[in-house]
Phi, psi and omega in degrees: 000161178269143182201157174268107190252128184245132178237156178202159177270131177278108186211078180307136180296151175301129178093346179281127182266114181289139174284167179297322179292320177298319179294319187283329189247346184080003177280161174243129172284324178240092189303325183287356177263352188232320191266128184233152177055049182282142179206150180225150179204152174280124186209177176277135177228157179299146176295130179293150181257131182280122178278176185298325181253021183243167170238148174261124182253139160274109186298128180269315178202150177222141180265140174274117176270156175303330177301317185298322178281323185293321184293341179275348179280145183240146176276187184297337180265003179089005180274149175303144179268002179274119185262061184213186186289117186207158172207136182231159001285158188196153166273119183277182181104106183244001177245098184207162177224168179186180179251132182287126179246350177201145177234146176286164187293340180263001180285130187243328189256350181242157181218164176302133181102342177293140172263133184222154168254152189241126172301147182256356177241104189266099185279150185278329182085000186237337182287172182299321180296313180296321180293342174269000182081014181255074191293329181286351176255016180310133182275352176242034187303138168238147182225116177300137181085352179232320176240348168207168192304135184247214195259002175277066185199169176288327182222155177210150174250141183216146174294144182305321188292348179259008184252143180227132186292145181248012184303323182294324177294314181298321179296317181298324182263029170068031178083014181283102184294318182294323176298318178297319177298314183296311179294324178298325177288338181262005173297323184299303180295327176295321178295327176299315178294317181299316180302313180294311187292315192249323181278305181281318186268344178083005175073186177231154175289136175307133184103345174284155179268146184228151177224141181238125174260121179093121184241046163286187182305319180292318176297319178295322176295319178300321179298312180296319181294318179293326178297312181287340178278353174104021176300134181287296173246132185239113188244133181238149176236126182199140184260345181271121185306317180298321179289327177299318179293320177297323178299319177296316180296330181274356172121003178293136178282327178223141176226125182233150174274115183295339180282353181275353182267147182279339183199161173301325179299319180295318179293318179295321180296323175303314180297319179293322178294316181295333181257017179053038176086356183286328183087181185263125180282329180215121172259130172252107180270097183251008185262334187069020180259053195299323184290345175262326187275324184293323175298330177286311184298320183300334183258008180225024180284137167284162173300127183074019183295159182237137172246122180249117180268105181252318179291142178275137182234161176241136178098186185271137178261121178280124181226122170274091190295342179304322181299323179286321177296313184299327182259011183050044184262167183230156170237125181240131175270145182218143178210129173088188186207017186261158178069190174060017182070018185293311181299312179301321180292317179296316179299319179296321177297318178295320184284351176257357182078007180294327175228148177224095186287354175297341178298336181262002181283123183244002179188145176228120187230144171294150179309320182296339183253021187301327182294331174291319179298327181290348179280343180277126187248003178241139178076199182243126177258133181250150180235137177202146174285354177271349176279154179290151175287152173291146180282000000 
């Protein structure tokens, strides 16, 4: 079968101390500290074999995440610039959906012909985090496309427990299989936003005002989710013009370029003016630009306001915690999208037409042309062997 296959040299940096799990499994917790001379290409790979508790999928669509492009970039020393959980060689792609073409003998709830979306954080169910119901913090985490073969391929195998049916979406859209595949591939980034907003952060009361920093796919998903959840005024901050336009299409009432403000105080005052002094009930930080966003958020919190940290950041975040204390406000950290009924809830929202993540799709590429798709930096780019090839 054809697949986008990524290889790298295992070369821990001088001074980097490997964890016991890294030593035992060959995985990297911090990929940019271990993987060197990384490269990817579309090539022929062996057909995956379906295990007893697995299903074999004909991949319908897969989303290109910023991670997929970022891990291929190299620093001056030749190391990957992706600072995350990885193991190579591997078929990448962690946002995907497909049609089941084979089931293992122990599979009970799925059958050949089912269309499914696949969780991207594969929790063990046995570690302390999983036993507490915190699946995205699993200490034995596996990730398709990052620690084992993923969805940038014609076929993929996945355990049954990580698959969720898309039949309701296909029914809502009149039996359109490709629409179900596309939306199914976008459950993952939408689920990341859903987990932060509602599972970790507890959501907002309808009528509260909300603000989203960063309008990449997760930020755009947060905008749609907050809109359908009843945000009164929904304000987004983004500096890339194409992303600013996508934010408007996804439902933001106001979109501003954060670089246009002279100071955090000026940006915070805008939020207070737009909300008639009430402040923001829920901030979704999807940019990972914490040293710029927290000084703004601290001065524009509503009473009981919530800050949800979804974007990953590097370095120290300056926080004047008094502002959160004074307003009885909270800061919640969030990572991932697995467990907690997140996939079924996101799929149900899609299948009711409450959200339509196709609004953020900015490109559709055949698998053979995936490297062209990775050049697009705004919105969500999808890959499928059912799309036409570039001429």
